[in-house]
N, C-alpha and C positions, 0 to 999 in steps of 0.2 A: 440170653448169653451169660455167663459171672462176671461178676465185677473186674476181677484180674484178666479174663478173659478180653474184654471190652479195654479195659490199660491198655494193653498190651496191642491189640492191633489200632488202637488211634496212637501208639509209639509218645503216652506222653509220662512222663516224668511224675508222679503223681504221690503226694502223701495227705494220711488220711489224721486227721486229730480228732479227739473226744476227748473236748475240753472245757472245763468252765471259764468263760474270762476273766480276763485279770484287773485288779484298784490300778487307776490313775492317780501314783503319787502325788499326781500335783495337784487334780480337780476335787474341787469343794462341791458337794450339792447338800443343801440344806434341808435341816429337818424333816415333819411330814407334812401331811396334809390337810388335819384340821387339828384345829387351836387347841378344841378339846382336851384330844388325844393330848396335847405336848405338856398339858398340865399334870398328869395323871403319871404313875407308876404303872407299867402292866403287867397284867398274869398272862400265862396261856390263853389264848381266846379259844371262845368257845369253838369244841370240835365238830361242831355240824355248821362251821359257818359256810355260806355259799362258794366261796373260791376252797373248800378244805373236800379230801373223798373220805370216805367214810373207812371206819377204820376193821371193817368185817371182809375182806377181802386184801388176802397178803398175797403177790407175786411172787415164784419163785425160780422162772428160766423164761430168757428173753431171747428168744433163740430170733436175730433181726438180718435180713437180705436187704440189700440197697445197691440199685445202681445209677450211678449220676451220670449224668448224659454233658461234659465238657461244653458241647459243642452249641446245645439248645440253652444251656444253663439250667435244666429242667433234671426231675429226679423222677426215683417212682423206688419202690417198694411191699418188703412185706414182713410181716413181725409177729412171730407164735409165741404166746404169753399165757407160760403156765402156772397157773393160780391155784389156790388153795382159801375154800369158802368157809368162813367161819360159825359164822349161823346166815339161815335164809334168810334173801333176799329177791328183790323183783327186777333187778338191775344191777350193772356193774361200770361205775364208772374211771373213768381215764382222761389226761389230760389232753388236749387237743390244740393245738394254735396252727394257723396258716398251713394247715392241710385238708386236700381233699381226700376222702374216703371214699373208698370204691367197691369196697366188700368187708362184710365181715361174717366170721363164721363161729360157730362154737360147737365147740366136737364135731369138727368138719362138717355141721348142720349149720346153711346160711341163718344168720342174725339179723335182729333188727338194732336199729339204732340213730339216737340223735346227737344234734352238734349244736350247745348253747356257747355262740360268739362271746356273749357278756360275761362266763364263768371260766369259756375257754376249756367244758365238759364235755367228752364223749360218752352218752350214755348210752350202754349194750344191753338189749333184752331179748328173752326166746323168741322164736317166731308165734307161737301159742301163747306167749303172756303167761308161764306156768314160771313158779322159782325155781330160783338157782338152788338146788340142796346143797346141804352141807358137804363137801368133799373136795374133791381136786377137779378142776375142770380146765381145757384147752383154749383159748380163744384165736384167731386168726385174724391180720387185718393186712387189706391192703390198701396201699394208699400212693399218694404222689404230692409234689411240690416245685416250690419256683427256688432256684439259690442264687439267682441273679442278683447284682446291685445290692449287697446286702455283706455284712461283717459279722455278723452273729449267727447263730442256730448253721443250716449247710451251708457253707457259700465256700465261692473260687477264690482262688489268690493265686499271684503268682511270683514270680522271680527268673532272676536268666543271667546264668555266667558272665563274667566278662569279656568284652572284643579284646580285639589288637591295642587299642589306647586307653583299655582299663577303664571303661566309662560306658556306662548300658542305662537304659531306663526301667525301672522294674511297673510292668506292664500285666493288665488282668485280664485282656483279651490275645491271642492269637491271631491276629489277621494278617494277611500277606505282608505290608507293609513293616510289622512287626519283625519277622521271620526273617527279612531282608538285613535287617540294622544289628542283630547277633548272631553270636556264632551260635547259641542255644536258648530255646525260652521253654522256661519251667514251669510248668501249670500246678498251681494247687488244691487240693479239694480239701478243706477245711471244715472239722465237724465241730459245734462247742457244743459241749454238754451242759445245762443249764437245769437248776432244779428250781422248782418254784415256792413252794410250800411243805412244811413238816408238822409232826405232831411229836409233843413229848410222849412217851408213853407208845406212840403208832408202831404196828408191826407190819406199816405198809415197805416197801425197796422198791427200789427205780434203777435201772440201769440200761445204758446206753451205749454202745461200739457199731464204729463202722469197720464192714468187716465181711468175708465171706458165712463165718458162722461164728457164735455168742454160744459159751456156755455158761449156766448161772447157778451156783448153792448160794444158798442162805441159810446155814446151821444154828445164824446167831438170832436172838428178838431183841438184843438190846438196839434202840432208839439212836441215832445220831442224827445229826442237824448241818445243815445247808452254814458253806462259810461265803465270806465277802462278796467274793467274784462274782457271785448271783448280783448284785447289785448291776450290774453292765444290763442284762438283758432277763430278768428272771420271767416274764413271760414266754420270752423266748425257748426256753429249756423245751419243747418240744415239739421243733418245726418238723424235726425229723421221724418223728414214727408219737402214734398214740399212746402214752402211756400214764404210769403211775409216776409223779412227781414229788412223791414224799419219802426222801430216801433214809435208809438206815443201814446198818451195816451187812458188808455183804462179801463173800470169798467170789475168787472170778478165775475162770476159766476161759482164752480165747483161744481163736482158734483164726488167724487171718491167713486170707489165701494171697500170694503173692507173687509176681514173677521171678523166675528163679534167676539168681544171679543182679539183680537190678537193684531191689530194694532191701532196706534194713528194717528190721522193722522194731519197736520199740512200747515197752508198757512199763507200768508203773511196778513190775514184779520183773526177773531176770525168766530169762530160756529154760525151759522145762529141762532140767536131768531127773525129774521122779522116777523110782520103779516101774510105776503104773505106766508112764508113756513111752511108748515105741524108740521113738530119739528126740534131740532136739527139732529135729524140721524132717518132715514127710515128704515126699512128692505127692502132688495134686494132680499132676500129667506133665505130658511131657516138657511143658517149658513153665510149668506154676512149682510150690512148693509149699506149706504150711508150716506157720512158726508154733509152738505149742509153751503154754508161757503159765509158769506156777503161779499157785493159789495165792494172792494178797490176805498180807493181816487183815482182820476185821478193821474198816474205816469206813469213811462214809463216802456213798456212791460221786458226790460229785468231785471225787479227789480222782474218779479213775480218768487215765488219759490212755490213745493210743494215738503211735505216730508211725507213718509208713513214709520215704523218703529217702531220697541218694544222701543226706545230708553225713558230713565230717564229722570225726571229733577230737580234741584231744581228752589227753586223759591223764588221772590223776589219784590220788588216794586218801585215806585219812583213817588214823586209827580210833577206832569203837572200841574202846576198852579192853584192849589186846587182839581183838577182831580185824582185820584190815579191810577197807568198806572200797571198791573204784569209785570217782568220781569224775563222770565224763562230760565236757562240753560238747554239745553242736549246735553247725552252724552249717550254711550253704556253702560249699568247699572254697568258693574264692572269699571265704570268711573265716575260712577255720585260722588265718592269721593273729584273729583276731578276740579267739576265745581263749587264751592261755592265762590273760587276767584272773578275769572269772574263776575259772577251775583254783588257780594260788589263792585269793580270797575265799573263796567258799571251801575249801579243806581248813584254814585258817579260822572262819568263823564256825564252821560246825565244829569240830574239837575244841572249841572256847565252850560252846551250846553243851556239850555231850560231856563236857566237865563241870560245869555250872549246874547245869539240872542235875548231876549227876546218875543219869538216865541213858541206856542208851539207842543209840539210833536205830530203829525196829527191823530198819528192810535189809536186803542181800546186798544193795544196788543206789546209788543218786546220779541220775542223769540232769542237764539243764540243756534245753532247747532254745535258740534263739529263731522266732517265727516270723516272716517278711511281713505276715500282717496280723496284726493282732489287736482287737477292741482295746486294750489296755492294757497297763504297765508290765506285769507279770500276774501268776497263776502257782500257790504249793501245789499241783498235785504232787502227791505223793512218792517220792522214788522217781519222778518224771516232770520236773519242775519250767514250765511256760514261759517264755517272756517276749517281750517286743526289742527288736535287734539295739537298737537306743538303749535297752537297760543292762545286756549280756553283753555286747559287743567292744571291746575297748583294744588301743594300742596306744603307747606314748608316739607311735612316729602321726598320727592322725585326731586325735581325740584329743581334748581340752581336760584339763584338772577337775575341772564340775563334771564333764563326762565320768572319770574315773571314778569318782565321787556318789556319782549315780550307779554304777555299775556297783560298787561295793554295799551299797545302803541298799539297792533292791534285793541284792542277795540275802542280803542280811535279815532282811525281811522273811523274805521267802522260807529260808531257811528253818527260822525262828518259827513259822507254820509246823514246822515236822512237830513240836510239841505243843503250841498252843493255838488248838485246831484242827490238827489233823489230830493226833496221840486225845485230847481232849478238843471237844466239842460244845459251842455254847450249847441251851437246853430249845432255845427258841431266841427269834429276832430282837427279841429286847432286849436279848443278852449278850451282842452280837459286839459288844466291845471288849466281850474276854478272849473273843480271838484277836480282832482287830486292834484294842489298844493296849495289847500286851506284844504284840508284834512290832507294833510300832515303837513302843521302847525299848522291848530287847535288841532290836537293831541295831539301838547305838554304843548298847555295850558291843554287841558281834563287831560291829564294824573297829569300834575302839579296839577290842583284841586285833583286830588285824592288822589295823594302821595306827599304834600307838602315838603317833607324832600327830596328827590330825587333829585333835581339838575335837574329837565328837562328843563329848559331854558336854562343852562348850556350846556346841553346833547346836543344839536339842534348842535352844532358845530358838535362834531365829528357824529353824527348819519346821518343829512343831506346835511349841507354847504360844510365843507372839502371835500366829493368824489364829488361832482357836481363843485366844482370848477377847480379840477385837472381832472376831465372830458371835462369842459367846456375850457380849454386852448389848447385844439387839435383841429386844422382843420379839423376833423373827427365829429365835434359835428353839434349840429344845433338850429334856435332860436327857444321858448319857444313855439311860435305862426309862424305854418308854414303849407304847403300845403301838403295834406293827398288827394291821388285818390284811391289809391289798396287798397286791403287784406292786400299785405305783409305791408305795411307803416303802416295804420292803428295797427296792431303788432308792429311795433319798436315805434310807439312814448309813447308807453307805457314803460318810459323811467327814467332815473335818469334827465334827461331837463325837462321832466312837471312834476313830483313830488317835485324833489329836490329844482332845480330851482326855481321853482312857491313858495313854501313857503319858499326860503329865499325873492324873492323881496317883497312878502308878508309882511315877519318880516322889511325888510329894508323899505317900505310903511308906516307901523306901526308908526317904531321909529319917520319917518319924519314927518306924518302928527299928532302925538300924539298918546295915546293908545283908551280914549274916541271919536275922531273924527273918528280913523279908527273904534271902535264899532258901531257907530251909523252910519257911511254909510254902514259899512255890513248889518245890519238889514233893513236900508232901502231900500238897493238891491234884498234880499231876500222874506219883504214883495212886492217887486214893481214886481218881475218875478217867484212870488209861484205858484208851477204847472204848469210853462211852459218851456219857454228856455231863452240863454240871450250870449250875446257873452262878452269878453272884455271891448268894450265901453264902454257896459252900466252898468257895475259894478265901471270903474273909472269916470263915470261920479254922479254914486252916491257918491262916497268919494271928487266928488268936490264940489257939490251942497253942501256937509257938512263942506271943508273946507273955500271956499271962492276962491280970488281973490291973497289970497299970494301965490300960485303956480299951476304953471300949472300942475298937475298931468297927463294928459295923454300925455303931451310930457314927463316928465318924464321917468313915466315906459315904455312907446314903444321905447324907447333909450336900452330898459332889452328886449323886449317881442318880437320886430321883427329882433333882431342882436343876431347871434351867441355870446358868448363870453362875455369876461368883458373886464373892462381896469385896471390895477396897475397905481399908482400915486406917480410919482417921484419926492421927494424934494430936491434942494437944500437950503442950508441954511445960512444966513446973520444975525451975531446978531439974532434977537428974533425973524427974519422974513423967515417964509418959503414960498418957492415959487415953486407951484404944476407946472407940465405938465401929461398930460395923453395920453397912449397907450394901444392899444390891448395888453394882457397879451397871452400869450404862450409858453408852456413849453420848444418846438423849438425855440432858440433864430435866428436859420437862416429861420424859416419859412416863405415862402413870402405868401401875399392874395392882390386879387385885393379891395381896399378898395371903389372902382365906384360900387361892387355890393351891397353894406345896402346905403340906403336913408341916413344915418347917416355917412358915412364913417366910421365907428369903432369907434366913438367917443359916450360918455353918457354925461349925463346931472347926475352929482352924488351928490349926498347929505353927507354931510362934518361932521362927528362929530370927537371929541377928548375930551382928560380928559386928566389932571394934576394931582398933589400933591394937588394941589387948592382944583379940582374937575372936573366936567363935562362942557362940554359945555352946551348952551341954545338956541342960537339964532340958525337960518336955513340957511347954508349958501351953496351955491350949486357949483358946476363949471359945469358951462353949455357947453353942447355939442359942441356950437361953437366958445366956448374960447380955446385961446392960453393957456393961462396960470391963475393960481389964488393964491395968496397971503391970508397968512394969519401971526397973529402975535400972537406969545405965550406969554401968561401973565407975565408981569414983574417980577412979585414976582413966579414964580415956577421955581424949578429946573428942571421940565423932563415935555416931552407934549409925547402922543401917541394919533396915530388916528386911526378913524374907531373904537370907545370904545365900548370894547365886538363883534367885529367882525360883528354888524347889519349890515354895507353895505357891497353889494353883487359888493367889488372891491379890490386889493391888494394896498400895501403902499410899497415905499422902503425910507430907509434916507442914508443919509451916514453915514461910519463907524461910525462917534463921537456919533449920534445921536443915533445908534445901539449900541453903548457901554452904554449909559446912560442907556438906558431899561435894559440892561442886569444889570447895577451896581441898578439896582430900580426895577429889576422881583419880588422879595416878597410884593412888595406895592401895585403890579398890583393885580385887582380880579381875579376869576380863571376863568372867561372867557377870560380876555387881557392876563395873563398867556399861559394859551391854544392858542389863539392867534397867540403871537409875535414866539412861538415855531415853529406854522406849518406853517406861513408867512414867517420865516428866510428860512427854510430847504427848502420852492417852489420856494423862490426868486433864489436861490442858484443854484437849480436844472435847473431852467430858465438862468443861466447864468449872472445873472446882480444884485447878490452879491456875494461875498468869503464864502467859505463852511466854512473858519474861524469863521463865525461870529455865526451860528446855534448852531456849535458844540461846540461854548464856552457857549452860551445858556445851554446846556442840563448839565453842572456842575451847575447848578441852583437846577437841579434834586435830589441835596444829600440832600436837606430840603423840598424837595416837596411832599407832601403827600395826594393832591387830586386826585380824578380817571381823570378828564378830562386830564387835562393837562399829567399826564401820558400813556393815551390813544394817545395822540396827538406822544407823544416821544417815545411810543413802537413801533409804528408803523412808522415812518424815522429813528428810530435804526435798526429795524430788513430789511429794506427798505437797507441802507448801507450795513448792515451785507451781506443778499444773493448778493449784487453786487462781494463782497471782497469774498464771497464763492465760488459763481461760477466761477470768472476768478482767483480764487486761488493764489491769493494776501499774498504777504508774511507779512502782517501786519496784517491776519485776526485773529491769535489768539493775536494779541496785543489787538485790536480794541474787543475783546470779552471779556480781562482781562478791558479793560476801561468801558466797559458796565457795569459790574459785580460791578469794584467799583463804579459807580455812584446809581447801585441800592442799592447795602448793605447796607447802613443807613432807605431806605423802608422794603426793606426785613426781619431787624431785628423788623423793628416796624409792622410789618403784621405778618412775620410767617407763619408756616404751622399752628398754633394753633386756633380754633376761639373763639368768646366769644358769647354767643345768642344775646346779647345786641350789638352786631356790626352794624353799621346804614349799610343801604342799600349801600351808597354811598363808606363804607371802605369796604365793602365787595367784590365789581366793581373792587375797585384799587388791593387790594389782588391778586386777581385772572392775575390782567394786569401784575404787577411787580412779581411776581412768573412765570407767563408765558415767561418773557422777560426775567427774571435770568437764564431759563433752557434753554433757544436758545439760550444765551451765553455759556454757559457750565460751572455757578457758581455750584462749585461742590459740596458746600450743599445742592444748591436746586434739582441736579440729583440724590445725595445718597438718597434724602427723597423721592422724586416721585417715585424712585426704590423702596425703602422699602414700600413704602404705597403698590404699585401694587403688590409688592409679598405676604404681608399681604394677603391681600384682595383676593388673589386669589387662595393662601391657605386655608385661612376658611372659606370664603365666607361674611365675617363680612360687617360691616358699612362703608360705604366711605361720607368724606362730600357733600354734594349736591354741594356746589358750585365746590369745589375741585374735584372731581372725572374725569372731561374730561380731567383737568389735569394730573393728574394720569394717565389715557389710554395712554395719548399721550406719555409722556418719559417713564411710567412703559416697554410699550411695545417695544421702540424702539431695545432694545438688546433682548428680549424675543426669545426664541428658537421655531419651528415648535410644539411642543407638545403644549406649553403656548398659542400659538398663534391659535389651533384648541380650546382649551379649552375655549378662549372668544370666537370662533364664534359660541358654543353650547351656551355659554350665552346669546349672540345676539340672535341667533333663537328663544330661549325660551323665552327672554323677548318680553314682550305685549306694553309697555307705549312707545310710540313716537318720548318722547324728549330724554328718553335715550337709544335705540335704535339708535339716529344720534351720539350718544356720543361713541357708543362701537364699531362705525363702524368707526368714527373717529380714536378711538385707533388702527382698525386690520388695517387700510389703515399708520398708524405709522411706522411699521416692518421697518426694514431695510433688509430683505430677499428677493432681488428680485425674484425670483422664487416664492415665497407666492404672490405678489404685482401682479405680470401675472394671478394667477391661482384666484385672488380676482377682475379682471377686468373682466373676463370669468364667476364667479359666480354671478355677481352683474346683468348680462343679466335674471338671473333666479327670477320670479316676486314670485313665493316661501317664494324666500329670502331675495330680495328688492324691494318694494314697485315699482310703475312704477315710483309716483309722486317724490321719490327720487333716480331713479337711475342717474342725469345728479351731484347731490349733491354727490356720491359716486364715480363718476369719477373724480370731483372736488378734491376729500379729498387725493385720491391716486395722483393727480397732482402736491398736494401740497408737498408730498414726494418729494425730490431732486431726489430721486431714482426711483419714479414714473414719475416723468414728462416726459420723453423719451418714458417712456412704455405709456402710456396715449397717448400723439400726436400719435405713430408707429400705435395706434390701433385702432383709430380713423379712420386714413388715410385707411386702410386696412381694415375698415370696415362702413365707409361713407353710401354706399344705405342699409345695416342694419337699422343702424340709419334713416334714411329718411322714409326709407318703415315703420318702427313701430313709429315714432315722426309727421312724414311731415315735409315738408320745412317751413313751417309759426309756428310751436314750438318755443314759445320765449326759452324758455331753451336750445334746440338745437343752437340756433342761436348766445347763448352768451357764449357757449361752448367753443367756438375757442378759443377768446378773453381770458378766464378763465384760459385753460393750454396752453398757449402760451406767457400768461405775462412775463415769467422768461428769456423766448428766450434773446438772447444779441450777436447774431453772424450773418454776413451775410449768413453764412450756414444756416443756421433757415430761414432768408427771402427766399431764394431760393428754399428751400422746403414749405412752405408758398405756396408762387406763383403759385408755380407748382401744389401742390393741389387744389388751387384757380382754375387754369387753367382746371384740372382734370375735376373737378364739378365747372362747373361757373353757376348753378343754384343755389343761396345762398339763397333765400327764404326773412325771414322775419330778416336773418343771414349775409345780404348783408353789412349793416353798419358796422356793428359788425367786418366784416373781415378788409374792409379799417382800425377801431381803431386798430384792434389787428395790422398790419403791422405797425402801426405812433407806437402805444406803442414799439415794438422791436427796431424798430429804432431811440427811443427816450434812450432804455435803451443800443443799440452798443453806443449813442452819449456819452450818461455820463461816460461809459468806457474811451472813447478816450480821456475825455474833464476834468472830475473832479478826477476818481480816484486817479490820482497822489497826488492831492492838498490834499484828505482825505488823503491818505497816508504819506503825509509830516507831516502833523498836527499831527494823530494818533502817528508817532517815535519820534514827538519831546514833546509829551506829558505826 
């Protein structure tokens, strides 16, 4: 039976997606799993690596037939692969994982094969052991596999339309009980096409689509590599069929078999209108049709995507230098009203990019699709960008301002990949930051162009910079450019370093060379390497050609790309003269490391900027890595000076106490970014033992007049961190510290209030939530009372809650709620269909102070009828954030580790990051022992090995903080 016939017979609305899985903007995975690798810059690995495929065979055509059974959750398939053999060989290798191979034929003759599960290789040989001669050969492979209970590879998913009360539960299975509860249950078949390893200069290609018939032509031989979203499950990239997983540029002809009139087919390119096609569509039989698509531009195979669904869309268009390109946003029909904003912001962003890069968008259309089950945030399939629903869907009547900003920034990030990653791709995994660092920085420019009142350039500090400064101040960090050899290492490098540090040093570079020079260099880089690959040196060479001889761009940037960490510049002051020295900044002042491991001995060439009450610096000032010190004079008439203006540089600055006092006295004369900077910097330097906590705590007194969102965001983070230390250690000063926090919050609390105005700006709305949350966390009586009253009123009347406030109301309203109210909220959660709202409700459910309920929630989360697989680890982390839930989750994870590994695999990035997420608040030697015992019991960490090292380092730093700084903070509190 054909695939389409099977679908029609079962009367299930099915969509097939060939996609790479996407980025978790918010999940951090740390480092690589070998400390020796972390210390050095990488070169392309040996082409004969055991994980790699030989270069002597080129796939030409993949002809795939796939038969999935949604009832059993199993699938069978056949793939014909036409290959070109460049030199005689005794075997042909393909990657294969979690598949059962039933038969292999070589030019219609049954052949031999072996499977190596360690390296996930299928090795095909001739039955008589003779050599494969130079020329063309056809392979036919019959295979089968399991697509149940997974969210990568070939997997099943579902959504259902709204019932009469507009509440229905998203389910994966279609049992009788489910069908009775809803008008329509829609089953989804999803295939995620992930590519494992690539070779610079390799001619190997790989392409997988799900459909009746796939034709593949590859007239190009330029290598192109795999992008960021392979990090989710790089090893699972060949769970659908055995194949070569080292992609190249390709052109595609796709002929999917579709039931007539029920389905829409989407692919990267448009429906064919070429003369060599008969029609856009062709009848397959009385009830089915074939849809032909144009060949794509040359691009990496991981960017391919194919969707068949009943999704509806809203339509917009954008100006592509005089050419009007359609922009459509697809979602399930009941979510159609939530797609408008994404189309609007997408239009503004991509038109900005076209103008900024001065390079046309090269495809004839742009589609964006909201997928019900998606392992990560989004994926930049060229021309057919896929998203989680939370990253694409927004409506002002349902979602918060933070939800709106997330849609804008994720869309801006993914569309930036049309140039960085799609048009030009990194050559090998060591240069991943060229894809992800660029997209992570440019997204702020794109969002700022679309929403100029949001202060996105200031929000870069709290959105990207501060988190990576915290991570990169540990011994468990790693360089931006590093050696990558294994699948687990591939997964691990999709982390905060590649994304946030990459973005941060690009921001610093732009500030150093000037915006126009940076823009011109970027354009030249994209022009020169369009439809091909590039390395870090290629990009820096283009910047250098624009800048000229006034700056050695490569030398400056290399000190930040090939070394982990960053410097702190410490000033001594004599009159108006500041003398700086530099050293590596580490959170633990007692940490030791070997300087000889780095070519630059952990010194950096630092571009220095400053601002005074007279204005900002104009000249280029460099503190070179091989200089012992740097002297800078403050202008004679200046009353104060602050270095690293707007925190644009990737370094820290520490001053003598007198200069900190000057900045404190002039706090409100500083820009938003500079106020944010000195708050964050003073706390971080104090945490590292290089500054008294009296300085940052004294700075917080300025918050009584602070009304901007970004400074409050930093202040809230730092103050809540201290509060957790005091609460966790049963400090006698805990209540007094809460009183202090409440006191400094009060003016802003009274300014923002719980009452919203429709004319409130976006930033005011964000600031309101930040202040109210901090006040409630500090047990501000009015705040807790108002949250409880709003919750009680809502739960009893089912009335409307503010879109911005409802998450806060759920969290604090549920703390003291009884079991009956909790069960009522659980039912509301189960019936809710909106993905964003479900997460807010789940966060409320996890806030209860009833330990028995929390224990039950941990077990309930395993049920995919209640919690989608994509949200499972989010729920565990919600519970662990609750002080009463931390130990519960930790014990459950230790007791059920084998279940987690079997369900998600050790290569799952979310599983890898789970341990540091739930242990981050531990602060005792007992917990260190428990963690080490757990790691010894389960030594295989997969993609979570570096995360384990980071988790231990974090707990050790927590212990050090309590023993070193707690008393100082308590003394300051008691005297305030």
